[in-house]
VOSENU-318730 format. One record per residue: residue in one letter; y, x, z of N, C-alpha, C, CB in turn. Coordinates in pm, whole numbers, plus 50000, padded with zeros to 5 digits. Each point is the difference from the previous one (the first is absolute). Glycine has a CB too. Example, Ala and Ser with C-alpha at 12.3 -4.5 7.8 and 13.67 -1.06 7.14 Angstrom:
> A_49431_51319_50780_50119_49911_50000_50120_50090_50000_49883_49811_50125
> S_50222_50154_49803_50119_50082_50006_50109_49923_50073_49937_50118_49785
END
This chain:
> X_20613_33171_34421_50140_50035_49996_50055_49997_50142_50023_49907_49765
> X_50043_50199_50274_50054_50005_50135_50143_49946_50001_49854_50198_50053
> X_50181_49740_50057_50133_49944_50016_50082_50095_50085_49912_49765_49979
> X_50203_50273_49970_50090_50088_50074_50107_49915_50065_49956_50194_49842
> X_50050_49815_50289_50099_49924_50075_50111_50096_50042_49826_49833_50083
> X_50297_50131_49883_50115_50082_50038_50049_49957_50137_50065_50033_49758
> X_49967_50063_50324_50052_49972_50134_50137_50063_50015_49768_49990_50093
> X_50321_49940_49975_50124_50060_50047_50019_49955_50145_50104_50006_49764
> X_50013_50006_50288_50021_49973_50143_49961_49859_50044_50181_50165_49991
> X_49840_49735_49923_49984_49863_50046_49893_49919_49928_50235_50011_50058
> X_49723_50032_49824_49907_49918_49924_49894_50084_49931_50181_49832_49966
> X_49710_50102_50002_49897_50057_49913_49991_49906_49880_49869_50109_50194
> X_50133_49947_49685_50003_49913_49883_49918_50056_49885_50224_49922_50070
> X_49734_49988_49846_49934_50034_49874_50050_49898_49897_49790_50099_50116
> X_50321_49933_49820_50063_49906_49908_50005_50059_49860_50137_49906_50188
> X_49816_50017_49717_50016_50033_49859_50071_49883_49935_49791_50147_49995
> X_50311_49883_49927_50078_49897_49934_49990_50016_49850_50157_49988_50195
> X_49822_49901_49737_49998_49997_49853_50135_49947_49955_49746_49964_49989
> X_50330_50122_49946_50135_49965_49958_50004_49996_49848_50100_50106_50209
> X_49959_49789_49736_50018_49988_49856_50149_49982_49974_49768_49899_49966
> X_50287_50183_49945_50139_49982_49961_50016_50028_49851_50077_50064_50231
> X_50029_49881_49710_50018_50008_49854_50140_50047_49964_49832_49816_49972
> X_50181_50234_49905_50133_50034_49950_50084_49873_49980_49906_50205_49887
> X_50223_49812_50113_50092_49889_49981_49967_49926_49870_50179_50124_50128
> X_49820_49745_49878_49967_49912_49889_49858_50020_49947_50240_50002_49941
> X_49676_50064_50139_49858_50025_49965_49987_50069_49865_49935_49798_50134
> X_50160_50287_49835_49996_50074_49874_49891_50106_50004_50246_49959_49966
> X_49694_50067_49920_49890_50097_49990_50055_50140_49977_49846_49820_49909
> X_50212_50238_50196_50062_50131_49989_49916_50111_50063_50220_49886_50002
> X_49670_50080_50062_49918_50101_50068_49893_50052_49904_50042_49890_50224
> X_50002_50170_49667_49912_50054_49897_50053_50135_49952_49935_49766_49928
> X_49988_50303_49988_50043_50126_49936_50039_50109_50100_50079_49865_49808
> X_49835_50161_50288_50025_50106_50097_50067_49954_50127_50016_50150_49810
> X_50052_49737_50186_50065_49947_50121_49893_49963_50102_50196_49913_49864
> X_49693_50032_50088_49892_49957_50090_49937_50116_50076_49956_49810_49846
> X_50017_50300_50086_49937_50114_50068_50097_50066_50099_49855_50039_49798
> X_50272_49970_50163_50100_50058_50091_50021_49909_50120_50112_50114_49807
> X_49885_49755_50171_50018_49904_50110_49888_50014_50103_50116_49843_49843
> X_49760_50176_50112_49888_50017_50094_50023_50119_50092_49845_49899_49832
> X_50202_50211_50110_50027_50120_50080_50114_49974_50098_49920_50146_49811
> X_50185_49790_50142_50115_49971_50087_49962_49905_50114_50152_50035_49805
> X_49766_49866_50165_49956_49907_50104_49927_50073_50111_49983_49819_49830
> X_49922_50267_50131_49923_50073_50100_50090_50093_50082_49798_49987_49851
> X_50291_50085_50083_50090_50092_50071_50089_49926_50098_49996_50151_49802
> X_50058_49736_50156_50093_49926_50084_49931_49938_50122_50137_49953_49798
> X_49745_49988_50180_49927_49940_50112_49963_50107_50102_49909_49820_49848
> X_50042_50294_50105_49961_50107_50092_50121_50065_50066_49798_50040_49860
> X_50315_49963_50072_50123_50054_50059_50040_49923_50125_50074_50075_49772
> X_49902_49795_50227_50036_49915_50114_49887_49992_50103_50148_49869_49848
> X_49747_50212_50137_49895_50008_50100_49903_49883_49999_50156_50127_50134
> X_49834_49802_49755_49908_49888_49988_49883_50041_49912_50189_49833_50031
> X_49707_50085_49964_49879_50033_49924_50002_49939_49861_49873_50014_50215
> X_50119_50071_49686_49988_49956_49862_49852_49983_49971_50216_50118_49929
> X_49740_49761_50038_49859_49975_49974_49974_49999_49850_49981_49868_50212
> X_50090_50049_49715_49976_49989_49857_50117_49928_49933_49751_49998_50039
> X_50265_50027_49831_50100_49924_49924_49952_49983_49857_50186_50088_50147
> X_49863_49807_49791_49971_49973_49859_50130_49954_49937_49755_49937_50046
> X_50283_50131_49846_50124_49967_49931_49966_49933_49868_50121_50194_50109
> X_49924_49683_49876_49986_49923_49877_50134_50006_49926_49821_49845_50103
> X_50184_50117_49770_50127_50009_49927_50113_49918_50063_49867_50037_49796
> X_50099_49853_50273_50105_49915_50054_49991_49974_50150_50008_49897_49780
> X_49905_50173_50291_49995_49988_50146_49920_50114_50061_50019_49751_49981
> X_49992_50261_50152_49934_50108_50074_49923_49940_50117_50182_50165_49934
> X_49694_49880_50083_49920_49966_50118_49994_50125_50087_49861_49825_49873
> X_50171_50161_50253_50002_50112_50092_49926_49961_50127_50220_50081_49905
> X_49682_49999_50133_49926_49978_50124_50035_50114_50095_49810_49878_49880
> X_50253_50088_50231_50046_50101_50096_49959_49962_50141_50193_50054_49851
> X_49789_50047_50231_49980_49979_50142_50133_50025_50068_49755_50069_49989
> X_50297_49829_50076_50134_50010_50057_49998_49970_50150_50099_49933_49778
> X_49965_50151_50297_50014_49980_50144_50084_49874_50024_49982_50251_50044
> X_49968_49654_50037_50075_49876_50023_50140_50022_50058_49782_49889_50034
> X_50235_50215_50043_50133_50026_50057_50095_50056_49895_49894_50040_50222
> X_50054_50026_49676_50084_50047_49889_50041_49882_49914_49883_50225_50001
> X_50022_49688_49967_50029_49878_49925_49978_50015_49851_50162_49942_50173
> X_49761_49967_49771_49971_50004_49857_50127_49974_49920_49765_49923_50043
> X_50325_49994_50008_50125_49973_49928_50084_50126_49984_49997_49767_50090
> X_50003_50316_50012_50076_50125_49996_49936_50098_49902_50072_49965_50238
> X_49796_50042_49762_49930_50089_49909_50023_49959_49854_49826_50043_50177
> X_50164_49828_49794_50021_49952_49863_50143_50028_49956_49826_49822_50033
> X_50270_50158_50055_50140_50028_49968_50019_50147_49965_50073_49814_50153
> X_49867_50275_49925_50011_50143_49974_49930_50039_49870_50011_50040_50246
> X_49871_49905_49731_49923_50032_49880_50074_49954_49874_49786_49982_50132
> X_50260_49895_49869_50068_49946_49882_50131_50074_49973_49896_49776_50044
> X_50177_50257_50059_50126_50072_49983_49980_50141_49947_50094_49864_50184
> X_49813_50208_49875_49976_50138_49958_49943_50008_49859_49961_50061_50239
> X_49944_49852_49729_49940_50004_49867_50099_49957_49892_49776_49955_50103
> X_50304_49944_49924_50099_49956_49902_50100_50111_49970_49975_49764_50080
> X_50072_50301_50024_50097_50108_49983_49941_50114_49917_50106_49938_50220
> X_49776_50107_49818_49938_50114_49932_49960_49966_49857_49918_50082_50222
> X_50025_49801_49756_49958_49962_49864_50120_49985_49907_49801_49884_50097
> X_50308_50065_49952_50119_49986_49916_50063_50134_49968_50039_49777_50099
> X_49943_50322_49989_50047_50135_49968_49913_50065_49893_50088_50023_50235
> X_49782_49960_49775_49906_50066_49910_49982_49927_49867_49886_50086_50199
> X_50134_49782_49799_49982_49920_49878_50129_49921_49975_49748_49981_50039
> X_50346_50077_49886_50131_49935_49978_49990_49863_49933_50097_50227_49982
> X_49795_49745_49945_49986_49868_49936_49992_49887_50103_49883_50111_49810
> X_50074_49920_50311_49990_49897_50104_50137_49952_50048_49784_50102_50071
> X_50320_49977_49902_50135_49959_50039_50053_49892_49907_50042_50228_50094
> X_49910_49770_49783_50053_49908_49899_49943_49860_50012_50029_50193_49850
> X_49844_49794_50183_49932_49870_49990_50038_49906_50114_49812_50115_49886
> X_50128_49894_50232_50041_49906_50106_50117_50056_50080_49764_49913_50014
> X_50316_50001_50048_50112_50046_50082_49954_50077_50124_50131_49806_49918
> X_49757_50156_50138_49937_50077_50108_49852_50007_49965_50173_49926_50179
> X_49759_50175_49868_49861_50018_49957_49907_49896_50061_50044_50244_49977
> X_49967_49733_50154_49906_49910_50069_50064_49867_50035_49882_50198_50091
> X_50037_49699_49920_50048_49870_50049_50024_50011_50150_49873_49875_49818
> X_50194_50026_50239_50027_50001_50145_49875_49968_50080_50236_49933_49954
> X_49669_49999_49988_49883_49953_50075_49883_50095_49989_50075_49767_49963
> X_49824_50211_50122_49874_50073_49994_49893_49914_50062_50116_50223_50010
END
């Protein structure tokens, strides 16, 4: 397996982050098509911000996301963008998600 090192003006890096986050109150709302749509949205959002989408696994009550993130961009910023974009889009496409929890994702990751 070859290692790809990203370079920019000041640093060379090879960072992969494993991020786990859950719906509010750990409710099992990531089912019945929400899970497959979420996988697509995760990949689109990560790539939109110029970061590397490696893999994701969506369980009924949590999400595992493996991403390659530029240290200068910041994993906290990427997670904030991913959670915000996916919550907005999923609530538009699946109106039942508006009824259950007050917000889709918990504050932590």
